A tleap script that builds the chain and sets N, CA, C and O, in Angstrom:
source leaprc.protein.ff14SB
mol = sequence {
  NMET ALA THR LEU PRO ARG ASP PHE ASP ASN
  TRP LEU ASP TYR GLY ASN GLN LEU ALA ASN
  CYS ASN GLU PHE ASN ALA ALA ALA SER ALA
  PHE GLU ARG HIE LEU GLU GLU TYR PRO HIE
  ASP TYR GLU THR LEU TYR SER VAL GLY TRP
  ALA LEU PHE MET ALA GLU ARG PHE SER ASP
  ALA VAL PRO TYR LEU ARG ASP ALA VAL GLY
  LEU ASN PRO ASP GLY ASP ALA ILE GLU TYR
  TYR LYS VAL ALA CYS ALA VAL THR SER ASN
  CLEU
}
set mol.1.N position { 0.824 -1.202 0.138 }
set mol.1.CA position { 0.002 -0.024 -0.006 }
set mol.1.C position { 0.870 1.374 0.025 }
set mol.1.O position { 1.813 1.525 0.802 }
set mol.2.N position { 0.500 2.243 -0.784 }
set mol.2.CA position { 1.339 3.474 -0.802 }
set mol.2.C position { 1.111 4.251 0.441 }
set mol.2.O position { 0.048 4.248 1.063 }
set mol.3.N position { 2.093 4.866 0.738 }
set mol.3.CA position { 2.022 5.811 1.904 }
set mol.3.C position { 1.330 7.123 1.571 }
set mol.3.O position { 1.371 7.615 0.444 }
set mol.4.N position { 0.714 7.648 2.568 }
set mol.4.CA position { -0.047 8.940 2.188 }
set mol.4.C position { 0.915 10.146 2.028 }
set mol.4.O position { 1.909 10.218 2.752 }
set mol.5.N position { 0.680 10.976 1.216 }
set mol.5.CA position { 1.424 12.072 0.848 }
set mol.5.C position { 1.504 13.126 2.193 }
set mol.5.O position { 0.587 13.255 3.004 }
set mol.6.N position { 2.685 13.780 2.238 }
set mol.6.CA position { 2.899 14.708 3.264 }
set mol.6.C position { 2.575 16.164 2.908 }
set mol.6.O position { 2.326 17.015 3.761 }
set mol.7.N position { 2.599 16.400 1.521 }
set mol.7.CA position { 2.358 17.874 1.140 }
set mol.7.C position { 1.225 17.888 0.036 }
set mol.7.O position { 0.948 16.856 -0.576 }
set mol.8.N position { 0.619 19.009 -0.186 }
set mol.8.CA position { -0.595 19.084 -1.024 }
set mol.8.C position { -0.283 18.756 -2.397 }
set mol.8.O position { -1.168 18.249 -3.086 }
set mol.9.N position { 1.025 19.012 -2.951 }
set mol.9.CA position { 1.194 18.741 -4.428 }
set mol.9.C position { 1.165 17.120 -4.574 }
set mol.9.O position { 0.625 16.622 -5.562 }
set mol.10.N position { 1.670 16.430 -3.718 }
set mol.10.CA position { 1.616 15.008 -3.780 }
set mol.10.C position { 0.117 14.452 -3.694 }
set mol.10.O position { -0.211 13.402 -4.247 }
set mol.11.N position { -0.684 15.175 -3.020 }
set mol.11.CA position { -2.100 14.559 -2.995 }
set mol.11.C position { -2.721 14.501 -4.409 }
set mol.11.O position { -3.583 13.654 -4.646 }
set mol.12.N position { -2.323 15.351 -5.330 }
set mol.12.CA position { -2.763 15.337 -6.684 }
set mol.12.C position { -2.298 14.135 -7.280 }
set mol.12.O position { -3.084 13.400 -7.878 }
set mol.13.N position { -0.928 13.835 -7.158 }
set mol.13.CA position { -0.347 12.668 -7.702 }
set mol.13.C position { -0.962 11.449 -7.208 }
set mol.13.O position { -1.271 10.520 -7.955 }
set mol.14.N position { -1.156 11.450 -5.836 }
set mol.14.CA position { -1.744 10.131 -5.147 }
set mol.14.C position { -3.129 10.027 -5.701 }
set mol.14.O position { -3.510 8.885 -5.956 }
set mol.15.N position { -3.930 10.995 -5.928 }
set mol.15.CA position { -5.268 10.863 -6.568 }
set mol.15.C position { -5.271 10.248 -7.789 }
set mol.15.O position { -6.039 9.319 -8.040 }
set mol.16.N position { -4.354 10.752 -8.694 }
set mol.16.CA position { -4.130 10.186 -9.934 }
set mol.16.C position { -3.900 8.737 -9.929 }
set mol.16.O position { -4.495 7.984 -10.700 }
set mol.17.N position { -3.014 8.333 -9.038 }
set mol.17.CA position { -2.538 6.917 -8.928 }
set mol.17.C position { -3.778 6.112 -8.532 }
set mol.17.O position { -4.028 5.062 -9.124 }
set mol.18.N position { -4.595 6.590 -7.509 }
set mol.18.CA position { -5.801 5.904 -7.248 }
set mol.18.C position { -6.832 5.810 -8.370 }
set mol.18.O position { -7.479 4.776 -8.537 }
set mol.19.N position { -6.982 6.861 -9.117 }
set mol.19.CA position { -7.871 6.859 -10.171 }
set mol.19.C position { -7.512 5.814 -11.270 }
set mol.19.O position { -8.381 5.154 -11.840 }
set mol.20.N position { -6.165 5.701 -11.535 }
set mol.20.CA position { -5.586 4.760 -12.348 }
set mol.20.C position { -5.915 3.263 -11.967 }
set mol.20.O position { -5.924 2.347 -12.790 }
set mol.21.N position { -6.155 3.141 -10.763 }
set mol.21.CA position { -6.530 1.815 -10.223 }
set mol.21.C position { -8.086 1.633 -9.984 }
set mol.21.O position { -8.563 0.719 -9.312 }
set mol.22.N position { -8.802 2.607 -10.611 }
set mol.22.CA position { -10.346 2.556 -10.409 }
set mol.22.C position { -10.693 2.756 -8.969 }
set mol.22.O position { -11.786 2.307 -8.624 }
set mol.23.N position { -10.007 3.310 -8.127 }
set mol.23.CA position { -10.473 3.692 -6.812 }
set mol.23.C position { -10.877 5.131 -6.788 }
set mol.23.O position { -10.159 5.990 -6.276 }
set mol.24.N position { -12.027 5.388 -7.343 }
set mol.24.CA position { -12.503 6.709 -7.608 }
set mol.24.C position { -12.968 7.349 -6.260 }
set mol.24.O position { -12.616 8.517 -6.095 }
set mol.25.N position { -13.635 6.820 -5.366 }
set mol.25.CA position { -14.013 7.418 -4.107 }
set mol.25.C position { -12.733 7.875 -3.379 }
set mol.25.O position { -12.673 9.012 -2.911 }
set mol.26.N position { -11.716 7.012 -3.277 }
set mol.26.CA position { -10.444 7.504 -2.676 }
set mol.26.C position { -9.726 8.484 -3.432 }
set mol.26.O position { -9.122 9.369 -2.825 }
set mol.27.N position { -9.716 8.433 -4.735 }
set mol.27.CA position { -9.138 9.512 -5.539 }
set mol.27.C position { -9.808 10.716 -5.357 }
set mol.27.O position { -9.132 11.743 -5.289 }
set mol.28.N position { -11.146 10.778 -5.258 }
set mol.28.CA position { -11.834 12.105 -4.997 }
set mol.28.C position { -11.465 12.633 -3.673 }
set mol.28.O position { -11.280 13.841 -3.527 }
set mol.29.N position { -11.345 11.781 -2.676 }
set mol.29.CA position { -10.841 12.324 -1.240 }
set mol.29.C position { -9.385 12.926 -1.372 }
set mol.29.O position { -9.124 13.994 -0.819 }
set mol.30.N position { -8.510 12.292 -2.048 }
set mol.30.CA position { -7.193 12.787 -2.319 }
set mol.30.C position { -7.081 14.111 -3.016 }
set mol.30.O position { -6.327 15.007 -2.638 }
set mol.31.N position { -7.915 14.184 -4.105 }
set mol.31.CA position { -8.140 15.426 -4.826 }
set mol.31.C position { -8.614 16.580 -3.908 }
set mol.31.O position { -8.207 17.739 -3.981 }
set mol.32.N position { -9.533 16.102 -3.030 }
set mol.32.CA position { -10.127 17.182 -2.142 }
set mol.32.C position { -9.232 17.707 -1.177 }
set mol.32.O position { -9.417 18.833 -0.715 }
set mol.33.N position { -8.108 16.869 -0.765 }
set mol.33.CA position { -7.169 17.276 0.074 }
set mol.33.C position { -6.310 18.318 -0.687 }
set mol.33.O position { -5.912 19.313 -0.082 }
set mol.34.N position { -6.022 18.131 -1.947 }
set mol.34.CA position { -5.213 19.021 -2.743 }
set mol.34.C position { -6.029 20.352 -2.795 }
set mol.34.O position { -5.466 21.436 -2.647 }
set mol.35.N position { -7.368 20.239 -3.010 }
set mol.35.CA position { -8.160 21.425 -3.144 }
set mol.35.C position { -8.233 22.303 -1.888 }
set mol.35.O position { -8.622 23.466 -1.983 }
set mol.36.N position { -7.857 21.755 -0.678 }
set mol.36.CA position { -7.833 22.598 0.483 }
set mol.36.C position { -6.760 23.730 0.257 }
set mol.36.O position { -7.008 24.889 0.589 }
set mol.37.N position { -5.634 23.388 -0.281 }
set mol.37.CA position { -4.695 24.267 -0.585 }
set mol.37.C position { -4.786 25.200 -1.794 }
set mol.37.O position { -4.268 26.315 -1.863 }
set mol.38.N position { -5.516 24.595 -2.739 }
set mol.38.CA position { -5.670 25.261 -4.067 }
set mol.38.C position { -7.134 25.349 -4.447 }
set mol.38.O position { -7.527 24.787 -5.470 }
set mol.39.N position { -7.981 26.053 -3.639 }
set mol.39.CA position { -9.404 26.031 -3.856 }
set mol.39.C position { -9.962 26.507 -5.231 }
set mol.39.O position { -11.079 26.153 -5.607 }
set mol.40.N position { -9.161 27.315 -5.968 }
set mol.40.CA position { -9.677 27.808 -7.226 }
set mol.40.C position { -8.912 27.184 -8.434 }
set mol.40.O position { -8.889 27.794 -9.504 }
set mol.41.N position { -8.328 26.061 -8.297 }
set mol.41.CA position { -7.550 25.422 -9.313 }
set mol.41.C position { -8.399 24.566 -10.211 }
set mol.41.O position { -8.947 23.562 -9.755 }
set mol.42.N position { -8.532 24.926 -11.486 }
set mol.42.CA position { -9.373 24.237 -12.454 }
set mol.42.C position { -9.173 22.647 -12.437 }
set mol.42.O position { -10.074 21.833 -12.234 }
set mol.43.N position { -7.825 22.354 -12.686 }
set mol.43.CA position { -7.529 20.923 -12.706 }
set mol.43.C position { -7.965 20.170 -11.526 }
set mol.43.O position { -8.460 19.050 -11.653 }
set mol.44.N position { -7.800 20.747 -10.350 }
set mol.44.CA position { -8.207 19.977 -9.136 }
set mol.44.C position { -9.683 19.983 -8.920 }
set mol.44.O position { -10.190 19.000 -8.379 }
set mol.45.N position { -10.380 20.935 -9.269 }
set mol.45.CA position { -11.950 20.930 -9.216 }
set mol.45.C position { -12.434 19.974 -10.236 }
set mol.45.O position { -13.349 19.212 -9.923 }
set mol.46.N position { -11.890 19.928 -11.498 }
set mol.46.CA position { -12.234 18.955 -12.359 }
set mol.46.C position { -11.945 17.604 -11.984 }
set mol.46.O position { -12.759 16.711 -12.219 }
set mol.47.N position { -10.783 17.370 -11.384 }
set mol.47.CA position { -10.392 16.078 -10.952 }
set mol.47.C position { -11.315 15.455 -9.874 }
set mol.47.O position { -11.707 14.290 -9.944 }
set mol.48.N position { -11.634 16.301 -8.881 }
set mol.48.CA position { -12.640 15.747 -7.843 }
set mol.48.C position { -13.964 15.574 -8.546 }
set mol.48.O position { -14.543 14.516 -8.298 }
set mol.49.N position { -14.524 16.372 -9.338 }
set mol.49.CA position { -15.734 16.114 -10.025 }
set mol.49.C position { -15.723 14.918 -10.923 }
set mol.49.O position { -16.716 14.193 -10.989 }
set mol.50.N position { -14.717 14.698 -11.568 }
set mol.50.CA position { -14.533 13.619 -12.460 }
set mol.50.C position { -14.510 12.294 -11.682 }
set mol.50.O position { -15.192 11.335 -12.041 }
set mol.51.N position { -13.722 12.270 -10.627 }
set mol.51.CA position { -13.746 11.067 -9.787 }
set mol.51.C position { -15.005 10.732 -9.183 }
set mol.51.O position { -15.424 9.574 -9.183 }
set mol.52.N position { -15.655 11.739 -8.644 }
set mol.52.CA position { -17.118 11.633 -8.195 }
set mol.52.C position { -17.963 10.956 -9.227 }
set mol.52.O position { -18.607 9.934 -8.992 }
set mol.53.N position { -17.932 11.578 -10.390 }
set mol.53.CA position { -18.605 11.149 -11.576 }
set mol.53.C position { -18.395 9.697 -11.925 }
set mol.53.O position { -19.333 8.966 -12.242 }
set mol.54.N position { -17.122 9.294 -11.858 }
set mol.54.CA position { -16.826 7.937 -12.112 }
set mol.54.C position { -17.192 6.964 -11.130 }
set mol.54.O position { -17.317 5.761 -11.363 }
set mol.55.N position { -17.372 7.562 -9.942 }
set mol.55.CA position { -17.852 6.609 -8.801 }
set mol.55.C position { -19.449 6.736 -8.700 }
set mol.55.O position { -20.053 6.414 -7.676 }
set mol.56.N position { -20.067 7.222 -9.823 }
set mol.56.CA position { -21.435 7.333 -9.937 }
set mol.56.C position { -22.071 8.169 -8.712 }
set mol.56.O position { -23.172 7.893 -8.237 }
set mol.57.N position { -21.315 9.140 -8.291 }
set mol.57.CA position { -21.891 10.013 -7.227 }
set mol.57.C position { -22.036 11.318 -7.965 }
set mol.57.O position { -21.289 12.279 -7.780 }
set mol.58.N position { -23.061 11.293 -8.830 }
set mol.58.CA position { -23.339 12.369 -9.773 }
set mol.58.C position { -23.811 13.733 -9.078 }
set mol.58.O position { -23.403 14.811 -9.510 }
set mol.59.N position { -24.591 13.658 -8.103 }
set mol.59.CA position { -24.967 14.817 -7.323 }
set mol.59.C position { -23.821 15.501 -6.638 }
set mol.59.O position { -23.690 16.723 -6.578 }
set mol.60.N position { -22.952 14.561 -6.098 }
set mol.60.CA position { -21.765 15.090 -5.340 }
set mol.60.C position { -20.788 15.785 -6.402 }
set mol.60.O position { -20.048 16.703 -6.048 }
set mol.61.N position { -20.813 15.347 -7.620 }
set mol.61.CA position { -19.886 15.725 -8.669 }
set mol.61.C position { -20.284 17.214 -9.186 }
set mol.61.O position { -19.448 18.059 -9.506 }
set mol.62.N position { -21.535 17.381 -9.216 }
set mol.62.CA position { -22.005 18.560 -9.872 }
set mol.62.C position { -21.433 19.933 -9.369 }
set mol.62.O position { -21.095 20.773 -10.203 }
set mol.63.N position { -21.318 20.178 -8.043 }
set mol.63.CA position { -20.723 21.406 -7.643 }
set mol.63.C position { -19.282 21.658 -8.031 }
set mol.63.O position { -18.878 22.781 -8.332 }
set mol.64.N position { -18.516 20.570 -8.014 }
set mol.64.CA position { -17.009 20.655 -8.409 }
set mol.64.C position { -16.904 20.902 -9.883 }
set mol.64.O position { -16.101 21.731 -10.311 }
set mol.65.N position { -17.714 20.189 -10.699 }
set mol.65.CA position { -17.691 20.273 -12.188 }
set mol.65.C position { -18.270 21.765 -12.510 }
set mol.65.O position { -17.738 22.461 -13.375 }
set mol.66.N position { -19.262 22.155 -11.844 }
set mol.66.CA position { -19.777 23.543 -12.103 }
set mol.66.C position { -18.818 24.619 -11.849 }
set mol.66.O position { -18.721 25.593 -12.594 }
set mol.67.N position { -18.036 24.428 -10.689 }
set mol.67.CA position { -16.900 25.440 -10.382 }
set mol.67.C position { -15.825 25.314 -11.423 }
set mol.67.O position { -15.279 26.328 -11.858 }
set mol.68.N position { -15.508 24.158 -11.827 }
set mol.68.CA position { -14.421 24.054 -12.902 }
set mol.68.C position { -14.888 24.566 -14.185 }
set mol.68.O position { -14.072 25.140 -14.906 }
set mol.69.N position { -16.157 24.426 -14.578 }
set mol.69.CA position { -16.708 25.077 -15.895 }
set mol.69.C position { -16.615 26.598 -15.656 }
set mol.69.O position { -16.280 27.286 -16.620 }
set mol.70.N position { -16.867 27.177 -14.520 }
set mol.70.CA position { -16.878 28.552 -14.400 }
set mol.70.C position { -15.479 29.086 -14.614 }
set mol.70.O position { -15.313 30.203 -15.104 }
set mol.71.N position { -14.500 28.332 -14.268 }
set mol.71.CA position { -13.013 28.798 -14.383 }
set mol.71.C position { -12.586 28.574 -15.755 }
set mol.71.O position { -11.746 29.343 -16.223 }
set mol.72.N position { -13.114 27.496 -16.557 }
set mol.72.CA position { -12.580 27.182 -17.855 }
set mol.72.C position { -13.781 26.587 -18.579 }
set mol.72.O position { -13.947 25.368 -18.614 }
set mol.73.N position { -14.636 27.465 -19.168 }
set mol.73.CA position { -15.867 27.047 -19.866 }
set mol.73.C position { -15.643 26.009 -21.081 }
set mol.73.O position { -16.513 25.230 -21.471 }
set mol.74.N position { -14.287 26.120 -21.643 }
set mol.74.CA position { -13.914 25.356 -22.797 }
set mol.74.C position { -13.250 24.083 -22.364 }
set mol.74.O position { -12.818 23.355 -23.258 }
set mol.75.N position { -13.113 23.722 -21.136 }
set mol.75.CA position { -12.369 22.683 -20.641 }
set mol.75.C position { -13.129 21.313 -20.705 }
set mol.75.O position { -14.273 21.307 -21.159 }
set mol.76.N position { -12.586 20.232 -20.300 }
set mol.76.CA position { -13.215 18.931 -20.372 }
set mol.76.C position { -14.407 18.777 -19.464 }
set mol.76.O position { -15.354 18.036 -19.729 }
set mol.77.N position { -14.311 19.508 -18.392 }
set mol.77.CA position { -15.305 19.414 -17.345 }
set mol.77.C position { -16.719 19.777 -17.830 }
set mol.77.O position { -17.665 19.335 -17.180 }
set mol.78.N position { -16.932 20.477 -18.822 }
set mol.78.CA position { -18.333 20.790 -19.336 }
set mol.78.C position { -19.092 19.548 -19.768 }
set mol.78.O position { -20.289 19.469 -19.489 }
set mol.79.N position { -18.512 18.620 -20.397 }
set mol.79.CA position { -19.237 17.457 -20.817 }
set mol.79.C position { -19.616 16.605 -19.602 }
set mol.79.O position { -20.733 16.088 -19.603 }
set mol.80.N position { -18.839 16.421 -18.626 }
set mol.80.CA position { -19.230 15.649 -17.390 }
set mol.80.C position { -20.246 16.442 -16.635 }
set mol.80.O position { -21.172 15.896 -16.037 }
set mol.81.N position { -20.057 17.803 -16.669 }
set mol.81.CA position { -21.107 18.595 -15.881 }
set mol.81.C position { -22.499 18.402 -16.615 }
set mol.81.O position { -23.512 18.107 -15.982 }
set mol.82.N position { -22.489 18.561 -17.811 }
set mol.82.CA position { -23.802 18.363 -18.404 }
set mol.82.C position { -24.556 16.923 -18.269 }
set mol.82.O position { -25.778 16.794 -18.209 }
set mol.83.N position { -23.666 15.934 -18.235 }
set mol.83.CA position { -24.199 14.547 -18.093 }
set mol.83.C position { -24.616 14.508 -16.534 }
set mol.83.O position { -25.750 14.098 -16.287 }
set mol.84.N position { -23.878 14.860 -15.580 }
set mol.84.CA position { -24.192 14.778 -14.235 }
set mol.84.C position { -25.426 15.530 -13.844 }
set mol.84.O position { -26.246 15.115 -13.025 }
set mol.85.N position { -25.502 16.732 -14.525 }
set mol.85.CA position { -26.730 17.435 -14.266 }
set mol.85.C position { -28.007 16.737 -14.784 }
set mol.85.O position { -29.059 16.712 -14.145 }
set mol.86.N position { -27.822 16.169 -16.007 }
set mol.86.CA position { -28.888 15.381 -16.646 }
set mol.86.C position { -29.301 14.203 -15.770 }
set mol.86.O position { -30.486 13.923 -15.589 }
set mol.87.N position { -28.376 13.579 -15.278 }
set mol.87.CA position { -28.556 12.263 -14.485 }
set mol.87.C position { -29.220 12.762 -13.103 }
set mol.87.O position { -30.172 12.118 -12.662 }
set mol.88.N position { -28.805 13.747 -12.496 }
set mol.88.CA position { -29.302 14.075 -11.212 }
set mol.88.C position { -30.698 14.697 -11.430 }
set mol.88.O position { -31.491 14.565 -10.498 }
set mol.89.N position { -31.084 15.319 -12.469 }
set mol.89.CA position { -32.413 15.825 -12.613 }
set mol.89.C position { -33.443 14.748 -13.007 }
set mol.89.O position { -34.640 15.021 -13.098 }
set mol.90.N position { -32.924 13.457 -13.248 }
set mol.90.CA position { -33.724 12.358 -13.540 }
set mol.90.C position { -33.859 11.406 -12.316 }
set mol.90.O position { -34.494 10.353 -12.363 }
set mol.91.N position { -33.260 11.829 -11.311 }
set mol.91.CA position { -33.219 10.866 -10.009 }
set mol.91.C position { -34.606 11.169 -9.257 }
set mol.91.O position { -34.881 10.582 -8.210 }
savepdb mol mol.pdb
quit
């Protein structure tokens, strides 16, 4: 088992490693730790939202994806945001 990171930059790397192993809930938690230090970082907001989306936690993903889209309307987050919104409106 990997050791937990000691600094915020490593939380992003750790989250990516977890996501690569399909551990999306754990990845989202790691990305959230990175977000504590960088609350307005597009890549981190998108990563949290994406991991929650992949974990099928669509309503949890929406706020992160919405904030990411607000920072970068042309980024990849927009597609996940649209789907997550559609799924949550049908629940």
